[in-house]
C-alpha positions as CSV (number, residue, x, y, z in Angstrom):
1,M,71.9,-15.7,22.8
2,S,69.9,-17.9,25.3
3,R,67.4,-17.0,27.4
4,K,66.3,-17.9,30.7
5,Y,62.5,-18.1,31.5
6,H,60.5,-17.2,34.8
7,Y,57.4,-18.9,35.7
8,G,55.7,-19.7,38.4
9,G,59.5,-19.1,40.5
10,Q,61.0,-21.5,38.0
11,E,63.9,-20.6,35.9
12,S,63.7,-22.8,32.9
13,D,65.6,-22.3,29.8
14,I,62.1,-24.1,27.9
15,D,59.9,-21.1,26.7
16,T,56.1,-22.3,28.3
17,Q,52.5,-19.9,27.2
18,L,52.3,-18.0,30.1
19,S,49.2,-17.9,31.0
20,L,47.6,-15.4,34.2
21,A,44.1,-15.2,34.8
22,D,43.7,-13.1,38.1
23,P,46.9,-10.6,38.8
24,Q,46.4,-11.5,42.0
25,D,47.9,-14.1,41.5
26,V,50.8,-12.9,41.5
27,R,51.0,-10.9,45.1
28,S,53.6,-13.7,46.7
29,R,56.3,-13.1,44.0
30,E,59.1,-11.9,45.8
31,N,60.6,-10.1,41.9
32,V,57.4,-8.1,41.4
33,V,56.8,-4.9,42.0
34,F,53.5,-3.2,43.6
35,A,52.3,-0.2,43.2
36,T,48.7,1.8,43.5
37,E,47.3,4.8,41.7
38,T,44.4,7.1,41.6
39,Q,43.2,8.1,38.4
40,E,40.0,10.9,38.7
41,H,38.0,11.3,35.6
42,E,35.4,14.1,35.3
43,T,32.4,11.4,34.4
44,F,31.6,8.0,35.0
45,D,31.7,6.9,31.2
46,Y,36.0,7.4,30.8
47,C,38.6,5.0,28.4
48,A,39.1,2.2,31.5
49,S,35.2,1.9,32.5
50,D,34.4,-1.4,30.6
51,I,38.1,-3.4,30.8
52,A,39.9,-5.1,33.5
53,G,42.7,-3.5,32.9
54,N,46.1,-3.0,30.5
55,T,49.2,-5.0,29.8
56,V,52.6,-3.1,28.6
57,L,55.2,-4.6,27.2
58,E,58.6,-4.5,28.1
59,L,60.8,-5.8,25.1
60,R,63.6,-6.3,24.0
61,N,65.5,-7.6,21.3
62,D,68.6,-9.9,20.3
63,D,70.3,-6.1,21.0
64,D,69.2,-5.8,23.8
65,K,67.0,-2.6,22.6
66,L,64.0,-1.8,23.7
67,L,60.8,-1.1,21.6
68,L,59.0,2.3,22.1
69,L,55.8,3.6,20.9
70,I,56.5,7.4,19.7
71,H,55.1,10.3,18.9
72,D,57.1,12.8,17.8
73,G,55.0,15.5,17.6
74,H,54.1,15.5,21.2
75,G,57.5,14.8,22.3
76,I,56.8,11.7,24.2
77,A,57.0,7.5,23.8
78,V,55.4,4.6,26.1
79,A,55.7,1.7,26.2
80,P,53.5,-0.9,24.3
81,H,50.4,-1.4,25.6
82,G,46.6,-2.8,25.8
83,D,43.2,-3.7,26.8
84,V,42.3,-6.4,28.5
85,E,39.0,-7.2,28.3
86,E,36.9,-8.7,31.6
87,G,37.4,-12.7,32.0
88,E,41.0,-12.1,29.5
89,D,43.4,-13.5,29.8
90,W,46.3,-11.4,30.6
91,A,49.2,-12.6,28.9
92,A,47.3,-14.1,26.0
93,A,45.9,-10.5,25.6
94,A,49.4,-9.0,25.9
95,R,50.4,-11.2,23.1
96,R,47.7,-10.3,21.0
97,E,47.7,-6.8,21.4
98,I,51.5,-6.2,20.8
99,E,50.9,-8.1,17.3
100,A,48.2,-6.1,16.6
101,V,49.9,-2.8,17.4
102,T,53.2,-3.8,15.7
103,G,53.1,-7.0,14.3
104,I,55.6,-8.7,16.0
105,S,54.4,-11.8,17.2
106,I,56.4,-12.4,21.0
107,A,57.1,-14.5,23.8
108,L,56.4,-13.4,27.4
109,D,59.6,-13.7,30.0
110,N,58.3,-12.7,32.7
111,I,55.7,-10.4,34.6
112,E,57.3,-7.9,36.2
113,A,55.0,-5.6,37.9
114,V,51.6,-4.6,38.8
115,T,49.8,-1.4,39.4
116,E,46.6,-1.4,40.6
117,V,44.5,1.6,39.8
118,N,41.7,2.9,41.6
119,H,39.0,5.2,39.3
120,V,37.7,8.6,41.2
121,V,34.8,10.2,39.1
122,S,35.8,14.3,40.9
123,E,32.6,14.7,41.6
124,D,32.2,12.8,45.0
125,G,36.0,11.4,45.2
126,K,35.9,7.7,45.8
127,P,37.0,5.2,43.6
128,H,34.4,3.2,42.1
129,R,36.1,0.9,40.6
130,T,39.5,-0.6,40.4
131,T,41.1,-1.9,36.9
132,E,44.7,-3.8,36.9
133,R,48.2,-2.5,35.1
134,I,50.9,-5.1,34.2
135,I,53.5,-5.1,33.0
136,F,55.4,-8.2,30.9
137,S,58.8,-9.0,30.1
138,G,59.4,-10.3,26.4
139,H,61.3,-10.1,23.7
140,P,60.1,-10.7,19.9
141,V,60.3,-14.2,18.4
142,D,58.8,-13.5,15.0
143,G,57.4,-11.0,12.3
144,E,58.9,-7.6,12.0
145,I,57.0,-3.5,12.5
146,Q,54.6,-3.1,10.5
147,D,55.2,-0.4,7.6
148,C,52.3,1.3,9.2
149,K,54.2,1.8,12.1
150,Q,57.8,2.3,10.7
151,S,56.9,5.8,10.6
152,A,54.6,7.8,11.9
153,Q,53.5,9.7,8.3
154,A,53.2,6.5,6.8
155,G,49.7,5.6,9.6
156,S,46.8,7.5,10.7
157,D,47.7,8.1,14.5
158,D,50.7,9.4,14.1
159,W,52.6,7.0,16.9
160,R,55.6,5.0,15.2
161,A,57.4,2.0,16.3
162,A,60.6,1.5,17.2
163,W,63.4,-0.2,19.1
164,V,66.0,1.9,20.8
165,D,69.1,1.7,23.2
166,G,67.4,4.6,25.2
167,L,64.4,7.6,25.6
168,P,65.6,9.4,21.7
169,E,66.5,12.9,21.5
170,D,63.8,15.5,22.1
171,I,61.3,12.5,23.6
172,E,60.0,12.4,27.0
173,V,57.9,10.3,29.4
174,P,54.8,11.8,29.3
175,P,53.2,12.5,33.1
176,G,50.9,9.4,34.8
177,G,50.3,5.8,34.1
178,P,52.0,5.3,31.3
179,G,54.6,7.4,31.7
180,N,54.8,5.4,35.5
181,D,55.2,2.2,32.8
182,L,58.1,3.5,30.6
183,Q,60.1,5.5,33.9
184,L,59.9,1.8,35.8
185,I,61.2,0.1,32.8
186,L,63.9,2.4,32.3
187,D,65.3,1.8,35.6
């Protein structure tokens, strides 16, 4: 299967290392979906208070199966994702996080979507911080799903990673940011 890679609007057969220092750099691209959402928090001490944002990965293998993280106990699935530290390259963070979470090394094919997230603390209602979530598409280049991620019982966090044709039976898309990202990927 021959893949075409898209970097800076150019199509190529060569997979070069995609790099992204600032999510705003892709604003001029017509093929990237842009969205804005607000997340309300009870206090200023919330999980995204000290990061630049999150990477989300739409990974498909050669059989066009999608990699999902599934929590059977809660009946939900999300796309693989991870944090991006302030000043970190977003694409490098995406590659690092997926390998850490699943054991799979990937190549990134494209930037699919950027969501600007305004964080609001319920007591004042005004955005006090903005982060981004970027959906990258990609494919595996090496490795297999780690043994501890092949079943919920094998690991310590009750999540399992699986290549799927679609959303598994009895599994739903959760509400909120991770669910919005997965729904965009599934559509």
